[in-house]
C-alpha positions as a Markdown table, in Angstrom:
| # | Residue | x | y | z |
|---|---|---|---|---|
| 1 | Met | -53.4 | -2.4 | 38.3 |
| 2 | Leu | -51.8 | -5.9 | 37.8 |
| 3 | Gly | -49.1 | -4.6 | 35.2 |
| 4 | Thr | -48.1 | -1.8 | 37.1 |
| 5 | Lys | -47.3 | -3.6 | 40.3 |
| 6 | Arg | -45.4 | -6.0 | 38.5 |
| 7 | Asn | -43.5 | -3.3 | 37.0 |
| 8 | Ala | -42.7 | -1.3 | 39.7 |
| 9 | Gly | -41.5 | -4.3 | 41.3 |
| 10 | Ala | -39.2 | -5.0 | 38.3 |
| 11 | Ala | -38.0 | -1.3 | 38.7 |
| 12 | Val | -36.7 | -2.0 | 42.3 |
| 13 | Arg | -35.2 | -5.5 | 41.4 |
| 14 | Glu | -33.8 | -3.4 | 38.5 |
| 15 | His | -32.3 | -1.0 | 40.9 |
| 16 | Ile | -30.8 | -3.8 | 43.5 |
| 17 | Gly | -29.3 | -5.0 | 40.3 |
| 18 | Arg | -27.9 | -2.3 | 39.4 |
| 19 | Gln | -26.3 | -1.0 | 42.7 |
| 20 | Val | -25.0 | -4.3 | 43.5 |
| 21 | Ala | -23.1 | -5.0 | 40.7 |
| 22 | Gln | -21.7 | -1.8 | 40.7 |
| 23 | Arg | -20.3 | -2.2 | 44.5 |
| 24 | Leu | -18.9 | -5.9 | 43.3 |
| 25 | Asp | -17.3 | -4.1 | 40.3 |
| 26 | Ala | -15.5 | -1.7 | 42.7 |
| 27 | Asn | -14.3 | -4.5 | 45.1 |
| 28 | Pro | -11.0 | -5.6 | 44.0 |
| 29 | Ala | -11.4 | -8.9 | 45.6 |
| 30 | Ala | -14.9 | -9.6 | 43.9 |
| 31 | Lys | -14.0 | -11.3 | 40.1 |
| 32 | Lys | -16.7 | -11.1 | 37.6 |
| 33 | Ala | -17.2 | -14.2 | 35.5 |
| 34 | Gln | -16.6 | -13.9 | 32.0 |
| 35 | Ile | -20.0 | -14.6 | 30.3 |
| 36 | Asp | -22.7 | -12.4 | 29.3 |
| 37 | Ser | -25.8 | -14.1 | 29.9 |
| 38 | Ala | -25.7 | -13.5 | 33.6 |
| 39 | Gln | -24.2 | -11.5 | 36.3 |
| 40 | Ile | -22.3 | -14.0 | 38.7 |
| 41 | Tyr | -19.0 | -13.0 | 40.7 |
| 42 | Tyr | -16.8 | -14.8 | 42.4 |
| 43 | Val | -14.5 | -13.7 | 45.3 |
| 44 | Pro | -11.6 | -16.6 | 46.4 |
| 45 | Gly | -10.8 | -17.0 | 50.0 |
| 46 | Tyr | -14.1 | -15.0 | 51.3 |
| 47 | Leu | -14.0 | -16.8 | 54.6 |
| 48 | Ser | -11.2 | -17.8 | 56.8 |
| 49 | Glu | -10.3 | -21.5 | 58.0 |
| 50 | Arg | -12.3 | -20.6 | 61.8 |
| 51 | Asp | -15.5 | -19.3 | 59.9 |
| 52 | Cys | -16.0 | -22.3 | 57.8 |
| 53 | Asp | -15.0 | -25.0 | 60.9 |
| 54 | Thr | -17.4 | -23.0 | 62.8 |
| 55 | Leu | -20.4 | -23.5 | 60.2 |
| 56 | Met | -19.6 | -27.2 | 59.6 |
| 57 | Arg | -20.1 | -27.9 | 62.9 |
| 58 | Leu | -23.3 | -26.0 | 63.2 |
| 59 | Ile | -24.6 | -27.9 | 60.2 |
| 60 | Asp | -23.6 | -30.8 | 61.8 |
| 61 | Ala | -25.3 | -30.2 | 64.7 |
| 62 | Gly | -28.4 | -28.9 | 63.4 |
| 63 | Ser | -29.0 | -30.8 | 60.1 |
| 64 | Arg | -32.2 | -31.8 | 58.6 |
| 65 | Arg | -33.5 | -33.1 | 55.5 |
| 66 | Ser | -33.6 | -30.7 | 52.3 |
| 67 | Thr | -37.2 | -29.4 | 51.4 |
| 68 | Ile | -37.7 | -26.9 | 48.1 |
| 69 | Leu | -40.5 | -24.8 | 47.0 |
| 70 | Thr | -42.6 | -26.5 | 44.1 |
| 71 | Asp | -46.2 | -28.0 | 43.3 |
| 72 | Asn | -44.2 | -30.8 | 41.8 |
| 73 | Tyr | -42.6 | -32.6 | 44.8 |
| 74 | Asp | -40.0 | -35.2 | 43.6 |
| 75 | Pro | -37.9 | -36.4 | 46.5 |
| 76 | Glu | -34.4 | -37.4 | 44.3 |
| 77 | Phe | -34.6 | -33.7 | 43.1 |
| 78 | Arg | -32.9 | -32.1 | 45.9 |
| 79 | Thr | -31.6 | -34.7 | 48.7 |
| 80 | Ser | -28.9 | -33.1 | 50.4 |
| 81 | Asp | -29.3 | -31.8 | 54.6 |
| 82 | Ser | -29.7 | -28.4 | 55.5 |
| 83 | Cys | -29.4 | -26.5 | 58.6 |
| 84 | Asp | -31.1 | -23.0 | 59.3 |
| 85 | Leu | -28.7 | -21.1 | 61.5 |
| 86 | Asp | -29.6 | -18.6 | 63.7 |
| 87 | Arg | -28.5 | -15.3 | 62.7 |
| 88 | Trp | -28.9 | -13.5 | 65.7 |
| 89 | Ser | -26.0 | -16.2 | 67.5 |
| 90 | Pro | -22.8 | -14.4 | 68.3 |
| 91 | Glu | -21.3 | -16.8 | 65.8 |
| 92 | Ile | -23.3 | -16.1 | 63.1 |
| 93 | Arg | -23.9 | -12.8 | 63.2 |
| 94 | Pro | -20.9 | -11.1 | 62.3 |
| 95 | Ile | -20.8 | -13.7 | 58.8 |
| 96 | Asp | -24.3 | -12.4 | 58.2 |
| 97 | Glu | -24.1 | -8.9 | 58.2 |
| 98 | Arg | -20.8 | -8.9 | 56.3 |
| 99 | Leu | -22.5 | -10.9 | 53.3 |
| 100 | Ala | -25.2 | -8.1 | 53.1 |
| 101 | Ser | -22.6 | -5.4 | 53.7 |
| 102 | Leu | -20.4 | -7.1 | 50.7 |
| 103 | Leu | -23.3 | -6.8 | 48.5 |
| 104 | Gly | -24.9 | -3.6 | 49.9 |
| 105 | Ile | -28.1 | -4.8 | 50.2 |
| 106 | Asp | -30.1 | -3.7 | 53.6 |
| 107 | Pro | -30.0 | -6.8 | 56.3 |
| 108 | His | -33.6 | -7.2 | 56.4 |
| 109 | Asn | -33.8 | -8.2 | 53.0 |
| 110 | Gly | -31.8 | -11.4 | 53.6 |
| 111 | Glu | -33.5 | -14.6 | 54.3 |
| 112 | Thr | -32.1 | -16.8 | 57.2 |
| 113 | Leu | -28.7 | -18.1 | 56.8 |
| 114 | Gln | -28.7 | -21.6 | 55.8 |
| 115 | Gly | -26.4 | -24.0 | 55.7 |
| 116 | Gln | -26.1 | -27.2 | 53.0 |
| 117 | Arg | -24.5 | -30.6 | 53.6 |
| 118 | Tyr | -23.7 | -33.1 | 50.6 |
| 119 | Ala | -23.2 | -36.5 | 51.0 |
| 120 | Pro | -21.8 | -38.8 | 48.3 |
| 121 | Gly | -24.5 | -39.5 | 46.1 |
| 122 | Gln | -26.4 | -36.6 | 46.8 |
| 123 | Gln | -27.1 | -33.4 | 45.0 |
| 124 | Phe | -29.8 | -30.5 | 43.9 |
| 125 | Arg | -30.6 | -31.0 | 40.6 |
| 126 | Ala | -31.1 | -27.8 | 37.6 |
| 127 | His | -33.2 | -25.2 | 39.7 |
| 128 | His | -33.9 | -21.5 | 39.8 |
| 129 | Asp | -33.7 | -19.3 | 43.0 |
| 130 | Phe | -36.3 | -16.9 | 42.3 |
| 131 | Phe | -39.8 | -17.7 | 42.8 |
| 132 | His | -42.3 | -18.7 | 39.7 |
| 133 | Glu | -44.8 | -17.0 | 40.1 |
| 134 | Thr | -47.3 | -19.3 | 38.7 |
| 135 | Glu | -46.8 | -21.7 | 41.4 |
| 136 | Ser | -49.2 | -21.9 | 44.2 |
| 137 | Tyr | -46.3 | -20.5 | 46.8 |
| 138 | Trp | -46.4 | -17.1 | 45.2 |
| 139 | Glu | -48.8 | -15.5 | 47.1 |
| 140 | Arg | -47.4 | -16.4 | 50.2 |
| 141 | Met | -43.7 | -15.3 | 49.1 |
| 142 | Lys | -45.4 | -11.6 | 48.1 |
| 143 | Gln | -46.0 | -11.3 | 51.7 |
| 144 | Glu | -42.6 | -12.3 | 53.2 |
| 145 | Gly | -40.4 | -9.9 | 51.2 |
| 146 | Gly | -41.4 | -10.6 | 47.4 |
| 147 | Gln | -38.9 | -11.7 | 45.1 |
| 148 | Arg | -35.5 | -13.3 | 45.6 |
| 149 | Thr | -32.7 | -10.8 | 43.9 |
| 150 | Trp | -29.4 | -12.0 | 44.7 |
| 151 | Thr | -27.7 | -15.4 | 45.7 |
| 152 | Ala | -24.5 | -15.5 | 48.1 |
| 153 | Met | -23.2 | -19.0 | 48.3 |
| 154 | Ile | -19.9 | -20.2 | 50.1 |
| 155 | Tyr | -18.2 | -23.3 | 49.7 |
| 156 | Leu | -17.1 | -24.4 | 53.4 |
| 157 | Asn | -14.5 | -27.3 | 52.4 |
| 158 | Asp | -12.8 | -28.6 | 49.3 |
| 159 | Val | -14.4 | -32.0 | 47.8 |
| 160 | Glu | -12.4 | -34.7 | 46.7 |
| 161 | Glu | -14.7 | -35.8 | 43.8 |
| 162 | Gly | -18.0 | -33.9 | 42.3 |
| 163 | Gly | -20.1 | -31.8 | 44.1 |
| 164 | Ala | -19.3 | -28.3 | 41.3 |
| 165 | Thr | -21.9 | -26.0 | 41.0 |
| 166 | Trp | -23.1 | -25.5 | 37.3 |
| 167 | Phe | -24.7 | -22.9 | 35.5 |
| 168 | Pro | -25.4 | -25.2 | 32.0 |
| 169 | Gln | -27.5 | -22.2 | 30.1 |
| 170 | Ala | -24.6 | -19.6 | 31.3 |
| 171 | Gly | -22.0 | -22.0 | 30.5 |
| 172 | Val | -20.0 | -21.9 | 33.9 |
| 173 | Arg | -18.9 | -24.4 | 36.3 |
| 174 | Phe | -17.2 | -24.0 | 39.8 |
| 175 | Lys | -15.4 | -26.3 | 41.8 |
| 176 | Pro | -16.0 | -26.3 | 45.5 |
| 177 | Lys | -13.1 | -24.5 | 47.5 |
| 178 | Arg | -13.1 | -23.9 | 50.8 |
| 179 | Gly | -13.9 | -20.4 | 51.6 |
| 180 | Leu | -15.1 | -19.4 | 47.9 |
| 181 | Leu | -17.8 | -17.2 | 47.6 |
| 182 | Leu | -20.5 | -16.8 | 44.6 |
| 183 | Ala | -22.4 | -14.4 | 44.2 |
| 184 | Trp | -25.1 | -13.8 | 41.4 |
| 185 | Asn | -28.2 | -11.8 | 40.5 |
| 186 | Asn | -31.3 | -14.0 | 39.8 |
| 187 | Met | -32.5 | -11.1 | 37.7 |
| 188 | Lys | -31.6 | -9.9 | 34.1 |
| 189 | Pro | -30.4 | -5.9 | 34.1 |
| 190 | Asp | -34.3 | -5.0 | 33.7 |
| 191 | Gly | -35.6 | -6.6 | 37.1 |
| 192 | Thr | -37.0 | -9.6 | 35.6 |
| 193 | Pro | -36.3 | -13.2 | 36.3 |
| 194 | Asn | -33.2 | -14.5 | 34.0 |
| 195 | His | -33.8 | -18.1 | 33.2 |
| 196 | Lys | -29.7 | -18.5 | 32.3 |
| 197 | Thr | -29.2 | -18.7 | 36.3 |
| 198 | Leu | -30.2 | -22.3 | 35.9 |
| 199 | His | -28.0 | -23.9 | 38.1 |
| 200 | Glu | -27.5 | -27.2 | 39.7 |
| 201 | Gly | -25.7 | -28.4 | 42.5 |
| 202 | Met | -24.2 | -31.8 | 41.0 |
| 203 | Ala | -23.8 | -35.2 | 42.9 |
| 204 | Val | -20.6 | -35.2 | 44.9 |
| 205 | Val | -18.7 | -38.8 | 44.4 |
| 206 | Lys | -16.0 | -38.7 | 47.0 |
| 207 | Gly | -16.1 | -36.7 | 50.6 |
| 208 | Thr | -18.9 | -34.6 | 51.7 |
| 209 | Lys | -19.8 | -30.9 | 50.9 |
| 210 | Tyr | -20.6 | -28.2 | 53.0 |
| 211 | Ile | -21.7 | -24.7 | 52.1 |
| 212 | Val | -23.9 | -22.0 | 53.3 |
| 213 | Thr | -26.3 | -20.1 | 51.2 |
| 214 | Lys | -27.9 | -16.5 | 52.0 |
| 215 | Trp | -31.1 | -15.5 | 49.7 |
| 216 | Phe | -31.9 | -11.9 | 49.4 |
| 217 | Arg | -35.6 | -10.4 | 48.6 |
| 218 | Glu | -36.1 | -7.5 | 47.2 |
| 219 | Ser | -37.8 | -6.0 | 49.7 |
| 220 | Ala | -37.8 | -6.9 | 53.6 |
| 221 | Trp | -38.1 | -10.5 | 54.7 |
| 222 | Leu | -37.3 | -9.6 | 58.2 |
| 223 | Lys | -40.3 | -7.6 | 60.0 |
């Protein structure tokens, strides 16, 4: 029975992955990273200057210390500040729904849009966005939309030095650039977790880095 459930989940994630990839491949603004180990896309200039400024202002106003889901907490693993943005506010809703439309994923599958701010020296060490099913939090995640499928992340400003997003196993690195969107499939084409999507928010050296991140689940997260 457990194997049947796992296979069914993988089939759902495989379907989502195929649909999103087809949609992005057909979008002339979206570029695919030239790697074989992961599906990673980027869209330069995705957000306007005005939207970037609005999001940075809201992140500053609502920031708190970032947290992580893990059974082995290390306070130095993720040292940024975060802000959960109100998806129903008139400033956030158009941005939030536009992201779901870009990927072609039901908006109800999307988690709350999260803003992050990195001051000099702050970082997010190498991690996966998908949930590790051996961790104690997995039982709760299964009730809250299940596994994460795609991630969409947008840089809100240029950073003077440092702060790149590095996929060490996939062999690709992105420098923060205002308005640039990254989107990647946390699963393999068969719908199972892709460990090659390991990525790191490298420490900022000079300046402050602002980003927003939207994670999508395999089923409805928003009830």
